[in-house]
Each structure stands twice: as structure tokens, then as C-alpha cells.
C-alpha beads as a LAMMPS data file, in Angstrom:
LAMMPS data file: protein, C-alpha beads

134 atoms
133 bonds

1 atom types
1 bond types

-500.0 500.0 xlo xhi
-500.0 500.0 ylo yhi
-500.0 500.0 zlo zhi

Masses

1 110.0

Atoms # bond

1 1 1 -188.288 -121.349 -44.038
2 1 1 -185.309 -122.441 -46.076
3 1 1 -184.050 -119.867 -48.525
4 1 1 -181.594 -120.243 -51.388
5 1 1 -179.508 -117.255 -52.249
6 1 1 -179.247 -118.086 -55.913
7 1 1 -181.172 -120.442 -58.205
8 1 1 -178.461 -121.298 -60.720
9 1 1 -177.871 -117.963 -62.396
10 1 1 -174.300 -116.683 -62.832
11 1 1 -173.243 -113.289 -61.351
12 1 1 -174.527 -111.424 -64.463
13 1 1 -177.970 -113.004 -64.031
14 1 1 -178.186 -113.329 -60.169
15 1 1 -181.548 -114.362 -58.984
16 1 1 -183.320 -113.248 -55.793
17 1 1 -183.701 -115.519 -52.788
18 1 1 -186.293 -118.225 -53.043
19 1 1 -188.379 -119.259 -50.005
20 1 1 -191.099 -121.905 -49.542
21 1 1 -194.750 -120.975 -50.397
22 1 1 -197.427 -123.348 -49.211
23 1 1 -199.612 -124.897 -51.966
24 1 1 -202.768 -123.283 -50.557
25 1 1 -201.256 -119.842 -51.026
26 1 1 -200.445 -120.705 -54.670
27 1 1 -204.025 -121.783 -55.076
28 1 1 -205.325 -118.545 -53.517
29 1 1 -203.031 -116.513 -55.765
30 1 1 -204.678 -118.064 -58.847
31 1 1 -208.093 -116.737 -57.618
32 1 1 -206.513 -113.399 -56.755
33 1 1 -205.042 -113.218 -60.241
34 1 1 -208.418 -113.816 -61.818
35 1 1 -209.989 -111.115 -59.702
36 1 1 -207.127 -108.743 -60.610
37 1 1 -207.655 -109.390 -64.256
38 1 1 -211.332 -108.650 -63.969
39 1 1 -210.648 -105.377 -62.154
40 1 1 -207.863 -104.406 -64.507
41 1 1 -210.055 -105.105 -67.578
42 1 1 -212.809 -102.878 -66.249
43 1 1 -210.305 -100.142 -65.371
44 1 1 -208.734 -100.262 -68.884
45 1 1 -212.109 -100.161 -70.742
46 1 1 -213.189 -96.576 -69.996
47 1 1 -209.793 -95.307 -71.036
48 1 1 -210.044 -97.035 -74.412
49 1 1 -213.747 -96.891 -75.320
50 1 1 -215.181 -93.625 -73.967
51 1 1 -214.377 -89.962 -73.426
52 1 1 -212.204 -90.527 -70.336
53 1 1 -215.034 -91.354 -67.963
54 1 1 -213.468 -92.619 -64.734
55 1 1 -213.728 -96.320 -64.152
56 1 1 -216.116 -97.470 -61.415
57 1 1 -214.339 -97.046 -58.064
58 1 1 -215.179 -100.525 -56.869
59 1 1 -213.324 -102.112 -59.789
60 1 1 -210.360 -99.849 -59.089
61 1 1 -210.435 -101.106 -55.444
62 1 1 -210.686 -104.735 -56.612
63 1 1 -207.735 -104.303 -58.942
64 1 1 -205.647 -102.491 -56.244
65 1 1 -206.439 -104.913 -53.414
66 1 1 -205.981 -108.029 -55.467
67 1 1 -202.695 -106.567 -56.867
68 1 1 -201.446 -106.098 -53.273
69 1 1 -202.458 -109.624 -52.457
70 1 1 -200.662 -110.910 -55.452
71 1 1 -197.544 -109.001 -54.578
72 1 1 -197.693 -110.465 -51.064
73 1 1 -198.109 -114.057 -52.317
74 1 1 -195.099 -113.529 -54.679
75 1 1 -193.038 -111.997 -51.761
76 1 1 -193.596 -115.165 -49.735
77 1 1 -191.699 -117.074 -52.418
78 1 1 -189.435 -114.324 -53.766
79 1 1 -188.185 -112.458 -50.738
80 1 1 -186.239 -109.820 -52.758
81 1 1 -189.177 -109.057 -55.118
82 1 1 -188.559 -105.290 -54.732
83 1 1 -185.088 -105.703 -56.184
84 1 1 -186.223 -108.007 -59.040
85 1 1 -187.541 -107.100 -62.392
86 1 1 -191.069 -108.146 -61.430
87 1 1 -191.091 -105.875 -58.368
88 1 1 -189.554 -102.888 -60.101
89 1 1 -192.164 -103.308 -62.933
90 1 1 -194.976 -103.379 -60.348
91 1 1 -193.615 -100.123 -58.701
92 1 1 -193.387 -98.411 -62.120
93 1 1 -196.937 -99.579 -63.015
94 1 1 -198.395 -98.154 -59.837
95 1 1 -196.577 -94.804 -60.436
96 1 1 -197.743 -94.540 -64.054
97 1 1 -201.373 -95.609 -63.149
98 1 1 -201.480 -92.951 -60.408
99 1 1 -200.145 -90.308 -62.755
100 1 1 -202.671 -91.260 -65.469
101 1 1 -205.597 -91.399 -62.983
102 1 1 -204.812 -87.920 -61.638
103 1 1 -204.227 -86.412 -65.019
104 1 1 -200.509 -85.781 -64.804
105 1 1 -199.821 -88.038 -67.801
106 1 1 -202.135 -88.651 -70.844
107 1 1 -204.421 -91.277 -69.481
108 1 1 -205.140 -93.463 -72.582
109 1 1 -201.506 -93.844 -73.644
110 1 1 -200.261 -94.308 -70.137
111 1 1 -202.785 -96.964 -69.232
112 1 1 -201.969 -98.903 -72.341
113 1 1 -198.289 -98.623 -71.565
114 1 1 -199.065 -99.948 -68.032
115 1 1 -200.916 -102.925 -69.442
116 1 1 -198.130 -103.601 -71.949
117 1 1 -195.576 -103.489 -69.099
118 1 1 -197.776 -105.781 -66.983
119 1 1 -198.030 -108.324 -69.765
120 1 1 -194.276 -108.283 -70.405
121 1 1 -193.424 -108.547 -66.720
122 1 1 -195.987 -111.284 -66.062
123 1 1 -195.051 -113.441 -69.039
124 1 1 -191.307 -113.059 -69.137
125 1 1 -189.363 -116.228 -68.424
126 1 1 -188.721 -116.834 -64.707
127 1 1 -185.029 -116.134 -65.134
128 1 1 -185.901 -112.635 -66.390
129 1 1 -188.887 -111.942 -64.062
130 1 1 -186.894 -112.696 -60.899
131 1 1 -183.482 -111.423 -61.979
132 1 1 -182.050 -108.998 -59.420
133 1 1 -181.703 -105.529 -60.920
134 1 1 -179.853 -103.935 -58.004

Bonds

1 1 1 2
2 1 2 3
3 1 3 4
4 1 4 5
5 1 5 6
6 1 6 7
7 1 7 8
8 1 8 9
9 1 9 10
10 1 10 11
11 1 11 12
12 1 12 13
13 1 13 14
14 1 14 15
15 1 15 16
16 1 16 17
17 1 17 18
18 1 18 19
19 1 19 20
20 1 20 21
21 1 21 22
22 1 22 23
23 1 23 24
24 1 24 25
25 1 25 26
26 1 26 27
27 1 27 28
28 1 28 29
29 1 29 30
30 1 30 31
31 1 31 32
32 1 32 33
33 1 33 34
34 1 34 35
35 1 35 36
36 1 36 37
37 1 37 38
38 1 38 39
39 1 39 40
40 1 40 41
41 1 41 42
42 1 42 43
43 1 43 44
44 1 44 45
45 1 45 46
46 1 46 47
47 1 47 48
48 1 48 49
49 1 49 50
50 1 50 51
51 1 51 52
52 1 52 53
53 1 53 54
54 1 54 55
55 1 55 56
56 1 56 57
57 1 57 58
58 1 58 59
59 1 59 60
60 1 60 61
61 1 61 62
62 1 62 63
63 1 63 64
64 1 64 65
65 1 65 66
66 1 66 67
67 1 67 68
68 1 68 69
69 1 69 70
70 1 70 71
71 1 71 72
72 1 72 73
73 1 73 74
74 1 74 75
75 1 75 76
76 1 76 77
77 1 77 78
78 1 78 79
79 1 79 80
80 1 80 81
81 1 81 82
82 1 82 83
83 1 83 84
84 1 84 85
85 1 85 86
86 1 86 87
87 1 87 88
88 1 88 89
89 1 89 90
90 1 90 91
91 1 91 92
92 1 92 93
93 1 93 94
94 1 94 95
95 1 95 96
96 1 96 97
97 1 97 98
98 1 98 99
99 1 99 100
100 1 100 101
101 1 101 102
102 1 102 103
103 1 103 104
104 1 104 105
105 1 105 106
106 1 106 107
107 1 107 108
108 1 108 109
109 1 109 110
110 1 110 111
111 1 111 112
112 1 112 113
113 1 113 114
114 1 114 115
115 1 115 116
116 1 116 117
117 1 117 118
118 1 118 119
119 1 119 120
120 1 120 121
121 1 121 122
122 1 122 123
123 1 123 124
124 1 124 125
125 1 125 126
126 1 126 127
127 1 127 128
128 1 128 129
129 1 129 130
130 1 130 131
131 1 131 132
132 1 132 133
133 1 133 134
């Protein structure tokens, strides 16, 4: 698999290595993203609309497993994802969600913060999403 060390950014905006990702994996990631959004929406709903009832476990599992699958499909293309903004944002999201779910942080506000972070990280321009942070 051919990898480029930089995709045109200067040293201040150095990008992670880019590898090849088969088209079928890209297609699969679109389905995984849809499942992830369904699971995430159901997980968010109890935090916003009720008195902190826990979301149904199977939707938590769907969101978690599809999130791992999405991270894996991104890793195939972006081999340094753990050093890029997108990977660091994912790590922070998991930590914050775990803290909210277990009552360490205020759940409603933390879950909203996680969804805000997810939206920013997912919709940032590619040169921001895949910029190496360290």
C-alpha cells in the first residue's frame, strides 16, 4: 500500500500519512456512519428529553461498535489518525461519554458537548480534520 508522508501542507499544517482505501470499504463506511448516527441519536435523546433515564443498551452498543468500525475504516486511509485532530477528538469524545455515562460529569451538558465536538470534528475541512497535532 503506497503512503504519502504529506499531502501538500507546509510544516505548520503537516498532514498525516495517506494510504489506499478500497472503494468497497468506503461504501461500507457510509452504512456504518448511518448506523452510528441512529445509535448516537437514541443515546442522546434520553439525556435531553427525560429525567436521565439510561439509553437502551443495544443502541449504546450499536453506537460504540459502529464508531469503532468507522475509526478502523478511517485508519485504513489515515494511518496516523491517533495523532490527527479527528483521532484526538474521538479519544476525547469517548472519555467524556464514559464520564457522563458513569456520573462523573453532568450528563446532559457533557453529552451535548460530545455531540458538538463530534459535529465540528466530522465537518471540519479535510486539512483541519487530518492535521497532525503531535
